[in-house]
N, CA, C and O atoms as CSV, one atom per row, in Angstrom:
chain,resi,resn,atom,element,x,y,z
A,1,MET,N,N,0.817,-1.424,0.198
A,1,MET,CA,C,0.040,-0.046,0.061
A,1,MET,C,C,1.085,1.354,-0.279
A,1,MET,O,O,2.294,1.366,-0.511
A,2,ARG,N,N,0.322,2.236,-0.223
A,2,ARG,CA,C,1.586,3.137,-0.781
A,2,ARG,C,C,1.160,4.421,-0.390
A,2,ARG,O,O,0.151,4.991,-0.804
A,3,GLU,N,N,2.101,4.913,0.552
A,3,GLU,CA,C,1.644,6.254,1.537
A,3,GLU,C,C,1.147,7.596,0.628
A,3,GLU,O,O,1.461,8.288,-0.340
A,4,ILE,N,N,0.158,7.432,1.660
A,4,ILE,CA,C,-0.182,9.225,1.198
A,4,ILE,C,C,0.059,10.331,2.006
A,4,ILE,O,O,0.014,10.508,3.223
A,5,LYS,N,N,0.407,11.252,0.759
A,5,LYS,CA,C,1.014,12.330,1.511
A,5,LYS,C,C,1.069,13.469,0.818
A,5,LYS,O,O,1.061,12.968,-0.306
A,6,PHE,N,N,1.122,14.673,0.621
A,6,PHE,CA,C,0.940,15.987,-0.124
A,6,PHE,C,C,2.208,16.461,-0.204
A,6,PHE,O,O,3.155,15.981,0.419
A,7,ARG,N,N,2.284,17.668,-1.175
A,7,ARG,CA,C,3.227,18.870,-1.409
A,7,ARG,C,C,2.199,20.112,-1.538
A,7,ARG,O,O,1.091,20.100,-2.076
A,8,GLY,N,N,2.864,21.191,-0.897
A,8,GLY,CA,C,2.611,22.607,-1.308
A,8,GLY,C,C,3.418,23.772,-0.959
A,8,GLY,O,O,4.397,23.774,-0.212
A,9,LYS,N,N,2.881,24.806,-1.607
A,9,LYS,CA,C,3.913,25.353,-1.639
A,9,LYS,C,C,3.610,26.539,-0.008
A,9,LYS,O,O,2.456,26.851,0.284
A,10,ARG,N,N,4.524,26.916,0.639
A,10,ARG,CA,C,4.192,27.921,1.844
A,10,ARG,C,C,3.524,29.262,0.838
A,10,ARG,O,O,4.115,29.677,-0.158
A,11,ILE,N,N,2.506,29.687,1.214
A,11,ILE,CA,C,2.394,31.312,1.149
A,11,ILE,C,C,3.642,32.642,1.796
A,11,ILE,O,O,3.982,33.766,1.425
A,12,ASP,N,N,3.886,32.014,2.562
A,12,ASP,CA,C,4.395,33.003,3.509
A,12,ASP,C,C,6.438,32.752,2.756
A,12,ASP,O,O,7.322,33.608,2.729
A,13,ASN,N,N,6.482,31.720,2.422
A,13,ASN,CA,C,7.933,32.009,1.951
A,13,ASN,C,C,8.242,31.426,1.225
A,13,ASN,O,O,9.381,31.001,1.416
A,14,ASP,N,N,7.516,30.925,-0.178
A,14,ASP,CA,C,7.124,29.841,-0.677
A,14,ASP,C,C,8.353,28.420,-1.138
A,14,ASP,O,O,9.081,28.158,-2.095
A,15,GLU,N,N,8.110,27.980,-0.197
A,15,GLU,CA,C,9.234,26.839,0.133
A,15,GLU,C,C,8.013,25.826,0.099
A,15,GLU,O,O,6.819,25.926,0.382
A,16,TRP,N,N,8.857,24.772,-0.385
A,16,TRP,CA,C,7.509,23.906,-1.010
A,16,TRP,C,C,7.796,22.261,0.920
A,16,TRP,O,O,8.661,21.614,1.511
A,17,VAL,N,N,6.428,22.521,0.907
A,17,VAL,CA,C,6.455,21.616,2.706
A,17,VAL,C,C,5.850,20.082,1.828
A,17,VAL,O,O,5.562,19.769,0.673
A,18,TYR,N,N,5.882,19.504,3.032
A,18,TYR,CA,C,5.016,17.963,2.350
A,18,TYR,C,C,4.412,17.338,3.848
A,18,TYR,O,O,4.902,17.681,4.924
A,19,GLY,N,N,3.646,16.687,3.769
A,19,GLY,CA,C,2.877,15.860,4.557
A,19,GLY,C,C,1.392,15.406,4.305
A,19,GLY,O,O,0.910,14.771,3.367
A,20,TYR,N,N,0.687,16.057,5.706
A,20,TYR,CA,C,-0.707,15.463,5.369
A,20,TYR,C,C,-1.478,16.993,5.152
A,20,TYR,O,O,-1.086,18.117,5.467
A,21,LEU,N,N,-2.504,16.627,4.603
A,21,LEU,CA,C,-3.286,17.511,3.725
A,21,LEU,C,C,-4.169,17.786,4.485
A,21,LEU,O,O,-4.550,16.809,5.129
A,22,ILE,N,N,-4.881,19.085,4.790
A,22,ILE,CA,C,-5.502,19.472,6.091
A,22,ILE,C,C,-6.567,20.341,5.095
A,22,ILE,O,O,-5.874,21.244,4.625
A,23,GLY,N,N,-7.834,20.454,4.612
A,23,GLY,CA,C,-8.664,21.385,3.854
A,23,GLY,C,C,-8.025,21.264,2.754
A,23,GLY,O,O,-7.360,20.268,2.471
A,24,ASN,N,N,-8.195,22.503,1.849
A,24,ASN,CA,C,-7.102,22.336,0.680
A,24,ASN,C,C,-6.091,23.290,0.302
A,24,ASN,O,O,-5.560,23.650,-0.749
A,25,ASP,N,N,-5.980,23.685,2.010
A,25,ASP,CA,C,-4.573,25.039,1.840
A,25,ASP,C,C,-4.123,24.833,2.694
A,25,ASP,O,O,-3.609,25.911,2.992
A,26,VAL,N,N,-3.843,24.028,3.571
A,26,VAL,CA,C,-3.068,23.781,4.900
A,26,VAL,C,C,-2.335,22.344,4.728
A,26,VAL,O,O,-2.918,21.425,4.152
A,27,ILE,N,N,-1.421,22.241,5.097
A,27,ILE,CA,C,-0.394,21.422,4.782
A,27,ILE,C,C,-0.097,21.290,6.204
A,27,ILE,O,O,0.006,22.321,6.869
A,28,VAL,N,N,0.137,19.508,7.060
A,28,VAL,CA,C,0.793,19.496,8.451
A,28,VAL,C,C,1.533,18.420,8.472
A,28,VAL,O,O,1.144,17.260,8.342
A,29,GLY,N,N,3.027,18.950,8.699
A,29,GLY,CA,C,3.672,17.602,9.202
A,29,GLY,C,C,3.366,16.083,9.961
A,29,GLY,O,O,2.385,15.340,9.911
A,30,LYS,N,N,4.637,15.986,10.663
A,30,LYS,CA,C,4.317,14.807,11.733
A,30,LYS,C,C,2.567,15.192,12.618
A,30,LYS,O,O,1.937,16.180,12.996
A,31,ILE,N,N,2.447,13.997,12.594
A,31,ILE,CA,C,1.022,14.006,14.156
A,31,ILE,C,C,1.439,13.167,15.014
A,31,ILE,O,O,1.438,11.937,14.981
A,32,VAL,N,N,1.996,14.283,16.211
A,32,VAL,CA,C,2.201,13.833,17.065
A,32,VAL,C,C,1.149,12.927,18.130
A,32,VAL,O,O,1.650,11.929,18.648
A,33,GLU,N,N,0.163,13.158,18.353
A,33,GLU,CA,C,-1.191,12.555,18.957
A,33,GLU,C,C,-2.538,12.565,18.393
A,33,GLU,O,O,-3.081,13.620,18.066
A,34,TRP,N,N,-3.010,11.591,18.289
A,34,TRP,CA,C,-4.474,11.561,17.633
A,34,TRP,C,C,-5.123,11.096,18.408
A,34,TRP,O,O,-4.727,10.432,19.366
A,35,ASP,N,N,-6.741,11.481,18.008
A,35,ASP,CA,C,-8.072,10.184,18.426
A,35,ASP,C,C,-9.018,10.810,17.962
A,35,ASP,O,O,-8.907,11.880,17.363
A,36,SER,N,N,-10.398,10.025,18.257
A,36,SER,CA,C,-11.348,10.702,17.456
A,36,SER,C,C,-11.723,12.469,17.375
A,36,SER,O,O,-12.395,13.126,16.580
A,37,GLU,N,N,-11.098,12.756,18.345
A,37,GLU,CA,C,-11.757,14.550,18.858
A,37,GLU,C,C,-10.945,15.239,18.818
A,37,GLU,O,O,-11.198,16.444,18.799
A,38,PHE,N,N,-9.424,14.712,18.782
A,38,PHE,CA,C,-8.343,15.487,18.795
A,38,PHE,C,C,-7.271,15.084,18.203
A,38,PHE,O,O,-7.249,13.870,17.997
A,39,PHE,N,N,-6.000,15.920,17.712
A,39,PHE,CA,C,-4.872,15.980,16.705
A,39,PHE,C,C,-4.163,16.699,16.771
A,39,PHE,O,O,-4.559,17.842,16.546
A,40,CYS,N,N,-2.907,16.536,17.064
A,40,CYS,CA,C,-1.460,17.965,17.379
A,40,CYS,C,C,-0.532,17.114,16.438
A,40,CYS,O,O,-0.216,15.958,16.156
A,41,THR,N,N,-0.262,18.653,16.083
A,41,THR,CA,C,0.952,18.402,14.799
A,41,THR,C,C,2.271,18.785,15.058
A,41,THR,O,O,2.432,19.481,16.060
A,42,GLU,N,N,2.969,18.577,14.583
A,42,GLU,CA,C,4.634,19.184,14.836
A,42,GLU,C,C,4.533,20.291,14.089
A,42,GLU,O,O,4.766,21.382,14.609
A,43,PHE,N,N,4.236,20.208,12.999
A,43,PHE,CA,C,4.095,21.320,11.865
A,43,PHE,C,C,3.040,21.925,11.452
A,43,PHE,O,O,2.132,21.227,11.903
A,44,TRP,N,N,2.577,22.776,10.884
A,44,TRP,CA,C,1.321,23.557,10.523
A,44,TRP,C,C,1.384,24.472,9.517
A,44,TRP,O,O,1.563,25.538,10.106
A,45,TYR,N,N,1.341,24.697,8.290
A,45,TYR,CA,C,1.971,25.261,7.302
A,45,TYR,C,C,0.394,25.721,6.194
A,45,TYR,O,O,-0.386,24.847,5.816
A,46,LYS,N,N,0.196,27.395,5.805
A,46,LYS,CA,C,-0.682,27.280,5.179
A,46,LYS,C,C,0.036,27.055,3.738
A,46,LYS,O,O,1.260,27.187,3.764
A,47,VAL,N,N,-0.511,26.756,2.566
A,47,VAL,CA,C,0.187,26.771,1.599
A,47,VAL,C,C,-0.965,27.394,0.031
A,47,VAL,O,O,-2.184,27.458,0.183
A,48,ASP,N,N,-0.543,27.637,-0.831
A,48,ASP,CA,C,-1.179,27.864,-2.236
A,48,ASP,C,C,-2.064,26.678,-2.168
A,48,ASP,O,O,-1.619,25.665,-1.630
A,49,PRO,N,N,-3.185,26.684,-2.618
A,49,PRO,CA,C,-4.030,25.810,-2.796
A,49,PRO,C,C,-3.510,25.546,-4.196
A,49,PRO,O,O,-3.432,24.326,-4.336
A,50,GLU,N,N,-3.091,26.238,-5.374
A,50,GLU,CA,C,-2.953,26.025,-6.998
A,50,GLU,C,C,-1.974,24.455,-6.917
A,50,GLU,O,O,-1.957,23.410,-7.567
A,51,THR,N,N,-1.172,25.052,-5.642
A,51,THR,CA,C,-0.074,23.870,-6.001
A,51,THR,C,C,0.007,22.708,-5.151
A,51,THR,O,O,0.933,21.911,-5.000
A,52,VAL,N,N,-0.904,22.750,-4.732
A,52,VAL,CA,C,-1.105,21.456,-3.784
A,52,VAL,C,C,-0.954,19.620,-4.936
A,52,VAL,O,O,-1.748,19.425,-5.857
A,53,GLY,N,N,-0.169,18.886,-4.683
A,53,GLY,CA,C,-0.277,17.985,-5.312
A,53,GLY,C,C,-0.082,16.620,-4.550
A,53,GLY,O,O,0.733,16.683,-3.630
A,54,GLN,N,N,-0.669,15.418,-4.760
A,54,GLN,CA,C,-0.352,14.309,-3.614
A,54,GLN,C,C,0.656,13.368,-4.586
A,54,GLN,O,O,0.871,13.300,-5.796
A,55,TYR,N,N,1.049,12.825,-3.633
A,55,TYR,CA,C,2.222,12.001,-3.838
A,55,TYR,C,C,2.003,10.589,-4.612
A,55,TYR,O,O,1.592,9.751,-3.809
A,56,ILE,N,N,2.137,10.111,-5.812
A,56,ILE,CA,C,1.680,9.250,-6.370
A,56,ILE,C,C,1.912,7.629,-6.069
A,56,ILE,O,O,1.177,6.698,-6.398
A,57,GLY,N,N,2.905,7.599,-5.490
A,57,GLY,CA,C,3.558,6.760,-4.968
A,57,GLY,C,C,4.793,6.043,-5.784
A,57,GLY,O,O,5.153,4.899,-5.507
A,58,LEU,N,N,5.377,6.794,-6.768
A,58,LEU,CA,C,6.335,6.018,-7.351
A,58,LEU,C,C,7.711,7.179,-7.270
A,58,LEU,O,O,7.543,8.397,-7.213
A,59,ARG,N,N,8.730,6.663,-7.279
A,59,ARG,CA,C,10.299,6.969,-7.336
A,59,ARG,C,C,10.537,7.547,-9.069
A,59,ARG,O,O,10.122,6.891,-10.024
A,60,ASP,N,N,11.031,8.438,-9.165
A,60,ASP,CA,C,11.769,8.700,-10.395
A,60,ASP,C,C,13.518,7.745,-10.636
A,60,ASP,O,O,14.347,7.487,-9.764
A,61,SER,N,N,13.559,7.467,-11.935
A,61,SER,CA,C,14.572,6.855,-12.143
A,61,SER,C,C,15.954,6.919,-11.336
A,61,SER,O,O,16.490,6.014,-10.696
A,62,LYS,N,N,16.375,8.206,-11.536
A,62,LYS,CA,C,17.668,9.073,-11.453
A,62,LYS,C,C,17.909,8.763,-9.561
A,62,LYS,O,O,17.221,8.862,-8.546
A,63,ARG,N,N,18.998,8.443,-9.843
A,63,ARG,CA,C,19.752,8.282,-8.041
A,63,ARG,C,C,20.884,9.079,-8.194
A,63,ARG,O,O,21.673,8.984,-9.134
A,64,THR,N,N,20.992,10.159,-6.920
A,64,THR,CA,C,21.783,10.927,-6.679
A,64,THR,C,C,22.035,10.903,-5.054
A,64,THR,O,O,21.420,10.370,-4.130
A,65,LYS,N,N,23.303,11.780,-5.126
A,65,LYS,CA,C,23.498,11.816,-3.481
A,65,LYS,C,C,22.201,12.519,-2.408
A,65,LYS,O,O,22.091,12.239,-1.214
A,66,GLU,N,N,21.418,13.348,-3.071
A,66,GLU,CA,C,20.567,13.751,-2.459
A,66,GLU,C,C,19.296,13.221,-2.237
A,66,GLU,O,O,18.543,13.566,-1.326
A,67,TYR,N,N,18.957,11.944,-3.519
A,67,TYR,CA,C,17.483,10.996,-3.837
A,67,TYR,C,C,18.311,9.647,-3.995
A,67,TYR,O,O,18.481,9.235,-5.142
A,68,PRO,N,N,18.722,9.089,-3.165
A,68,PRO,CA,C,19.671,7.767,-3.338
A,68,PRO,C,C,18.450,6.641,-3.984
A,68,PRO,O,O,18.908,5.716,-4.653
A,69,ASN,N,N,17.437,6.680,-3.863
A,69,ASN,CA,C,16.060,5.688,-4.451
A,69,ASN,C,C,15.226,6.168,-4.875
A,69,ASN,O,O,14.110,5.678,-4.704
A,70,GLY,N,N,15.429,7.560,-5.756
A,70,GLY,CA,C,14.932,8.281,-6.491
A,70,GLY,C,C,14.092,9.470,-5.932
A,70,GLY,O,O,13.575,9.503,-4.815
A,71,GLN,N,N,14.034,10.493,-6.937
A,71,GLN,CA,C,12.888,11.370,-5.818
A,71,GLN,C,C,11.378,11.128,-6.043
A,71,GLN,O,O,10.803,10.732,-7.057
A,72,GLU,N,N,10.984,11.402,-5.071
A,72,GLU,CA,C,9.897,11.058,-4.783
A,72,GLU,C,C,8.755,12.053,-6.724
A,72,GLU,O,O,9.275,13.007,-7.301
A,73,ILE,N,N,7.592,11.546,-7.125
A,73,ILE,CA,C,7.081,12.014,-7.686
A,73,ILE,C,C,5.364,12.316,-7.257
A,73,ILE,O,O,4.529,11.563,-6.754
A,74,TYR,N,N,5.272,13.889,-7.742
A,74,TYR,CA,C,3.917,14.473,-7.760
A,74,TYR,C,C,3.248,14.918,-8.210
A,74,TYR,O,O,3.558,15.742,-9.070
A,75,GLU,N,N,1.911,14.653,-7.910
A,75,GLU,CA,C,1.307,15.202,-9.306
A,75,GLU,C,C,1.409,16.689,-9.218
A,75,GLU,O,O,1.393,17.375,-8.197
A,76,GLY,N,N,1.571,17.266,-11.104
A,76,GLY,CA,C,1.589,18.603,-10.867
A,76,GLY,C,C,3.450,17.985,-11.773
A,76,GLY,O,O,3.760,18.535,-12.829
A,77,ASP,N,N,4.182,17.146,-11.304
A,77,ASP,CA,C,5.002,16.835,-11.907
A,77,ASP,C,C,5.709,17.244,-13.442
A,77,ASP,O,O,4.762,17.374,-14.217
A,78,VAL,N,N,6.574,17.409,-13.925
A,78,VAL,CA,C,6.679,16.681,-15.290
A,78,VAL,C,C,8.323,16.262,-15.527
A,78,VAL,O,O,9.474,16.620,-15.277
A,79,THR,N,N,7.383,15.060,-16.311
A,79,THR,CA,C,8.618,13.611,-16.027
A,79,THR,C,C,8.871,13.540,-17.734
A,79,THR,O,O,8.205,13.990,-18.665
A,80,ARG,N,N,10.125,12.776,-17.692
A,80,ARG,CA,C,10.596,12.572,-19.171
A,80,ARG,C,C,10.942,10.799,-19.204
A,80,ARG,O,O,11.516,10.258,-18.259
A,81,ARG,N,N,10.599,10.217,-20.146
A,81,ARG,CA,C,11.102,9.319,-20.706
A,81,ARG,C,C,11.492,8.572,-22.144
A,81,ARG,O,O,10.796,8.036,-23.006
A,82,GLY,N,N,13.111,8.812,-21.986
A,82,GLY,CA,C,13.563,9.008,-23.370
A,82,GLY,C,C,12.886,10.337,-24.221
A,82,GLY,O,O,13.127,11.360,-23.581
A,83,GLU,N,N,12.622,10.436,-24.649
A,83,GLU,CA,C,12.234,11.550,-25.779
A,83,GLU,C,C,11.258,12.339,-25.617
A,83,GLU,O,O,11.103,13.504,-25.984
A,84,THR,N,N,10.350,11.374,-24.823
A,84,THR,CA,C,8.709,12.501,-24.752
A,84,THR,C,C,8.742,12.476,-23.096
A,84,THR,O,O,9.075,11.565,-22.337
A,85,THR,N,N,8.250,13.877,-22.807
A,85,THR,CA,C,7.504,14.197,-21.533
A,85,THR,C,C,6.617,14.345,-21.121
A,85,THR,O,O,5.925,15.004,-21.897
A,86,TYR,N,N,5.987,14.048,-20.017
A,86,TYR,CA,C,4.972,13.945,-19.614
A,86,TYR,C,C,4.377,14.986,-18.282
A,86,TYR,O,O,5.134,15.071,-17.315
A,87,GLN,N,N,3.254,15.646,-18.233
A,87,GLN,CA,C,3.056,15.962,-17.119
A,87,GLN,C,C,1.920,14.850,-15.794
A,87,GLN,O,O,0.899,14.310,-16.221
A,88,ILE,N,N,2.132,14.770,-15.025
A,88,ILE,CA,C,1.504,13.838,-14.053
A,88,ILE,C,C,0.673,14.508,-13.721
A,88,ILE,O,O,0.864,15.607,-13.200
A,89,VAL,N,N,-0.847,13.820,-14.025
A,89,VAL,CA,C,-2.057,14.143,-13.989
A,89,VAL,C,C,-3.087,13.135,-13.099
A,89,VAL,O,O,-2.937,11.941,-12.837
A,90,TRP,N,N,-4.283,14.131,-12.697
A,90,TRP,CA,C,-5.268,13.052,-11.729
A,90,TRP,C,C,-6.184,12.523,-12.766
A,90,TRP,O,O,-6.530,13.549,-13.352
A,91,MET,N,N,-6.705,11.654,-13.265
A,91,MET,CA,C,-7.555,10.797,-14.401
A,91,MET,C,C,-8.351,11.117,-13.368
A,91,MET,O,O,-8.100,10.320,-12.464
A,92,GLU,N,N,-9.459,12.131,-12.931
A,92,GLU,CA,C,-11.114,11.493,-12.618
A,92,GLU,C,C,-11.723,11.081,-13.542
A,92,GLU,O,O,-12.847,11.074,-13.040
A,93,ASN,N,N,-11.849,10.730,-14.514
A,93,ASN,CA,C,-12.617,9.871,-15.195
A,93,ASN,C,C,-12.143,8.161,-14.880
A,93,ASN,O,O,-12.796,7.168,-15.202
A,94,ARG,N,N,-11.037,8.188,-14.280
A,94,ARG,CA,C,-10.470,6.798,-13.819
A,94,ARG,C,C,-9.985,6.807,-12.678
A,94,ARG,O,O,-9.324,5.791,-12.468
A,95,ALA,N,N,-10.017,7.444,-11.916
A,95,ALA,CA,C,-9.626,7.731,-10.597
A,95,ALA,C,C,-8.486,6.979,-10.404
A,95,ALA,O,O,-8.423,5.976,-9.693
A,96,LYS,N,N,-7.451,7.542,-11.137
A,96,LYS,CA,C,-5.985,7.087,-10.993
A,96,LYS,C,C,-5.205,8.274,-11.152
A,96,LYS,O,O,-5.790,9.346,-10.997
A,97,PHE,N,N,-3.906,8.274,-11.451
A,97,PHE,CA,C,-2.849,9.065,-11.803
A,97,PHE,C,C,-2.325,8.943,-12.969
A,97,PHE,O,O,-1.674,7.901,-12.896
A,98,GLY,N,N,-2.214,9.358,-13.968
A,98,GLY,CA,C,-1.836,9.054,-15.208
A,98,GLY,C,C,-0.527,10.524,-15.566
A,98,GLY,O,O,-0.159,11.505,-14.920
A,99,ALA,N,N,-0.242,10.047,-16.691
A,99,ALA,CA,C,1.250,10.628,-17.794
A,99,ALA,C,C,0.257,11.177,-18.841
A,99,ALA,O,O,-0.322,10.420,-19.621
A,100,LYS,N,N,0.045,12.741,-18.838
A,100,LYS,CA,C,-0.564,13.129,-20.272
A,100,LYS,C,C,0.641,13.882,-21.139
A,100,LYS,O,O,1.339,14.757,-20.627
A,101,VAL,N,N,0.798,13.438,-22.510
A,101,VAL,CA,C,2.207,13.842,-22.909
A,101,VAL,C,C,2.153,15.329,-23.553
A,101,VAL,O,O,1.317,15.764,-24.345
A,102,ILE,N,N,2.999,15.824,-23.132
A,102,ILE,CA,C,3.430,17.215,-23.154
A,102,ILE,C,C,4.328,16.883,-24.607
A,102,ILE,O,O,3.655,17.185,-25.592
A,103,ARG,N,N,5.265,16.503,-24.846
A,103,ARG,CA,C,6.242,16.707,-26.356
A,103,ARG,C,C,6.290,15.002,-26.332
A,103,ARG,O,O,6.051,14.188,-25.440
A,104,SER,N,N,6.604,14.902,-27.381
A,104,SER,CA,C,6.654,13.180,-28.322
A,104,SER,C,C,7.095,13.712,-29.722
A,104,SER,O,O,6.830,14.762,-30.308
A,105,GLU,N,N,7.809,12.701,-30.037
A,105,GLU,CA,C,8.535,12.470,-31.234
A,105,GLU,C,C,7.093,11.904,-32.292
A,105,GLU,O,O,7.063,11.934,-33.522
A,106,CYS,N,N,5.975,11.401,-31.341
A,106,CYS,CA,C,5.261,11.092,-32.263
A,106,CYS,C,C,3.695,11.496,-31.959
A,106,CYS,O,O,2.946,11.490,-30.982
A,107,VAL,N,N,3.603,11.967,-33.817
A,107,VAL,CA,C,2.514,13.375,-33.164
A,107,VAL,C,C,1.423,12.425,-32.651
A,107,VAL,O,O,0.631,13.067,-31.961
A,108,LEU,N,N,1.032,10.875,-32.757
A,108,LEU,CA,C,-0.179,10.318,-33.031
A,108,LEU,C,C,-0.736,10.660,-31.334
A,108,LEU,O,O,-1.894,10.973,-31.057
A,109,VAL,N,N,0.328,10.519,-30.390
A,109,VAL,CA,C,0.719,10.966,-29.042
A,109,VAL,C,C,0.310,12.077,-27.873
A,109,VAL,O,O,-0.257,12.185,-26.785
A,110,ARG,N,N,0.770,12.560,-28.540
A,110,ARG,CA,C,0.495,14.330,-28.077
A,110,ARG,C,C,-0.852,14.462,-27.602
A,110,ARG,O,O,-1.787,13.960,-28.225
A,111,ASN,N,N,-1.011,15.113,-26.527
A,111,ASN,CA,C,-1.862,16.024,-25.743
A,111,ASN,C,C,-2.582,14.284,-24.639
A,111,ASN,O,O,-3.181,14.410,-23.571
A,112,LEU,N,N,-2.290,12.942,-25.278
A,112,LEU,CA,C,-3.001,11.934,-24.640
A,112,LEU,C,C,-2.485,11.328,-23.071
A,112,LEU,O,O,-1.523,11.640,-22.370
A,113,THR,N,N,-3.379,10.516,-22.918
A,113,THR,CA,C,-3.329,10.739,-21.493
A,113,THR,C,C,-3.106,9.501,-21.009
A,113,THR,O,O,-4.183,8.940,-21.212
A,114,PHE,N,N,-2.234,8.557,-20.387
A,114,PHE,CA,C,-1.835,6.824,-20.444
A,114,PHE,C,C,-2.302,6.828,-18.513
A,114,PHE,O,O,-1.853,7.615,-17.679
A,115,PRO,N,N,-3.040,5.990,-18.331
A,115,PRO,CA,C,-2.983,5.799,-16.628
A,115,PRO,C,C,-1.346,5.256,-16.571
A,115,PRO,O,O,-0.771,5.058,-17.642
A,116,LEU,N,N,-0.789,5.078,-15.562
A,116,LEU,CA,C,0.219,5.093,-15.213
A,116,LEU,C,C,0.348,3.697,-14.669
A,116,LEU,O,O,1.415,3.115,-14.476
A,117,ASP,N,N,-0.665,3.300,-14.480
A,117,ASP,CA,C,-0.371,2.004,-13.410
A,117,ASP,C,C,-0.477,0.689,-14.598
A,117,ASP,O,O,-0.378,-0.524,-14.412
A,118,HIS,N,N,-0.691,1.379,-15.730
A,118,HIS,CA,C,-0.420,0.461,-16.939
A,118,HIS,C,C,1.243,0.971,-17.815
A,118,HIS,O,O,1.673,0.315,-18.764
A,119,TYR,N,N,1.704,1.757,-17.467
A,119,TYR,CA,C,2.806,2.400,-18.007
A,119,TYR,C,C,4.192,2.163,-17.543
A,119,TYR,O,O,5.211,1.866,-18.166
A,120,VAL,N,N,4.020,2.320,-16.600
A,120,VAL,CA,C,5.496,2.030,-15.348
A,120,VAL,C,C,5.335,1.178,-14.409
A,120,VAL,O,O,4.261,1.257,-13.813
A,121,ASP,N,N,6.013,0.437,-14.105
A,121,ASP,CA,C,6.187,-0.533,-13.360
A,121,ASP,C,C,5.895,0.309,-11.460
A,121,ASP,O,O,6.133,1.512,-11.564
A,122,GLU,N,N,5.621,0.061,-10.472
A,122,GLU,CA,C,5.866,0.359,-9.239
A,122,GLU,C,C,7.220,0.081,-8.705
A,122,GLU,O,O,7.577,0.761,-7.743
A,123,HIS,N,N,7.867,-0.636,-9.084
A,123,HIS,CA,C,9.191,-0.445,-8.676
A,123,HIS,C,C,10.475,-0.479,-9.263
A,123,HIS,O,O,11.552,-0.888,-8.829
A,124,ASP,N,N,10.019,0.229,-10.754
A,124,ASP,CA,C,10.714,0.344,-11.779
A,124,ASP,C,C,10.595,1.500,-12.337
A,124,ASP,O,O,10.764,1.518,-13.556
A,125,SER,N,N,10.326,2.596,-11.749
A,125,SER,CA,C,10.075,3.717,-13.150
A,125,SER,C,C,10.929,4.189,-13.830
A,125,SER,O,O,11.999,4.577,-13.363
A,126,LEU,N,N,10.626,4.244,-15.041
A,126,LEU,CA,C,11.937,4.694,-16.027
A,126,LEU,C,C,11.613,6.339,-16.184
A,126,LEU,O,O,12.299,7.107,-16.858
A,127,LEU,N,N,10.453,6.697,-15.437
A,127,LEU,CA,C,10.175,8.387,-15.504
A,127,LEU,C,C,11.437,9.089,-14.778
A,127,LEU,O,O,11.991,8.667,-13.763
A,128,GLU,N,N,11.751,10.162,-15.453
A,128,GLU,CA,C,12.801,11.238,-14.658
A,128,GLU,C,C,12.216,12.542,-14.293
A,128,GLU,O,O,11.944,13.299,-15.225
A,129,VAL,N,N,12.067,12.780,-13.537
A,129,VAL,CA,C,11.371,14.219,-12.707
A,129,VAL,C,C,12.570,15.330,-13.350
A,129,VAL,O,O,13.791,15.194,-13.266
A,130,ILE,N,N,11.776,16.510,-14.043
A,130,ILE,CA,C,12.668,17.514,-14.776
A,130,ILE,C,C,12.348,18.621,-13.901
A,130,ILE,O,O,13.279,19.369,-13.603
A,131,GLY,N,N,10.833,18.933,-13.289
A,131,GLY,CA,C,10.945,19.970,-12.547
A,131,GLY,C,C,9.614,20.059,-12.589
A,131,GLY,O,O,9.325,19.183,-13.405
A,132,ASN,N,N,8.485,20.616,-12.190
A,132,ASN,CA,C,7.079,21.134,-11.878
A,132,ASN,C,C,6.340,22.236,-12.499
A,132,ASN,O,O,6.909,23.270,-12.847
A,133,ILE,N,N,4.896,22.006,-12.667
A,133,ILE,CA,C,4.185,23.168,-13.159
A,133,ILE,C,C,4.241,24.340,-12.639
A,133,ILE,O,O,4.160,25.362,-13.321
A,134,TYR,N,N,4.402,24.330,-11.219
A,134,TYR,CA,C,4.123,25.483,-10.748
A,134,TYR,C,C,5.483,26.540,-10.818
A,134,TYR,O,O,5.379,27.731,-11.111
A,135,GLU,N,N,6.940,25.765,-10.445
A,135,GLU,CA,C,8.287,26.362,-10.318
A,135,GLU,C,C,8.781,27.101,-11.991
A,135,GLU,O,O,9.494,28.083,-12.196
A,136,TYR,N,N,8.160,26.289,-12.883
A,136,TYR,CA,C,8.829,25.694,-14.358
A,136,TYR,C,C,7.531,25.824,-15.025
A,136,TYR,O,O,7.110,24.751,-15.458
A,137,PRO,N,N,6.731,26.908,-15.239
A,137,PRO,CA,C,5.676,26.381,-16.673
A,137,PRO,C,C,6.521,26.497,-17.848
A,137,PRO,O,O,5.667,26.671,-18.717
A,138,GLU,N,N,7.597,26.513,-18.416
A,138,GLU,CA,C,7.319,26.565,-19.367
A,138,GLU,C,C,7.566,25.339,-20.113
A,138,GLU,O,O,7.254,25.177,-21.293
A,139,LEU,N,N,8.342,24.191,-19.110
A,139,LEU,CA,C,8.064,22.756,-19.604
A,139,LEU,C,C,6.761,22.594,-20.490
A,139,LEU,O,O,6.746,22.119,-21.626
A,140,LEU,N,N,5.674,23.067,-19.783
A,140,LEU,CA,C,4.300,23.081,-20.579
A,140,LEU,C,C,4.244,23.623,-22.044
A,140,LEU,O,O,3.090,23.655,-22.472
A,141,ALA,N,N,5.415,24.156,-23.123
A,141,ALA,CA,C,5.212,24.979,-23.584
A,141,ALA,C,C,5.157,24.308,-24.888
A,141,ALA,O,O,4.703,24.663,-25.975
A,142,GLY,N,N,5.933,22.892,-24.352
A,142,GLY,CA,C,5.830,22.069,-25.622
A,142,GLY,C,C,4.286,21.547,-26.089
A,142,GLY,O,O,4.158,21.121,-27.237
A,143,ARG,N,N,3.508,21.573,-25.485
A,143,ARG,CA,C,2.138,21.477,-25.845
A,143,ARG,C,C,1.907,21.210,-27.056
A,143,ARG,O,O,2.841,21.839,-27.552
A,144,ALA,N,N,1.195,20.601,-28.212
A,144,ALA,CA,C,1.056,20.137,-29.914
A,144,ALA,C,C,-0.748,21.350,-29.479
A,144,ALA,O,O,-1.579,21.560,-30.363
């Protein structure tokens, strides 16, 4: 079972924060105490709701000192596999995450969205995160 967590950009300093989503614009870090009537968190951050994205349960194929197991992939990330560039999106009609083709050598697949569970192996993602749509909107400029 994959870990459910979110990221969003803080409205006070534009830093990314990761954790649980409360409402549509607050992300909290580690939950210290929890019961049916109360919960206490270690961190509580107001974020821009437009930047909130869910962790999709996959890591990219790059292995670096900073990300020895690969970087986590979130909704809103822009990824690459070979010569094709994708935006990670939520497919409402299928209730699953997908990869929307932004740029491709094959004109027939541009702007199509593929379900990720049919496209990558959960243990061996060949996708490489190259940015996200919030910090690098120019990555979307390649749309056909």
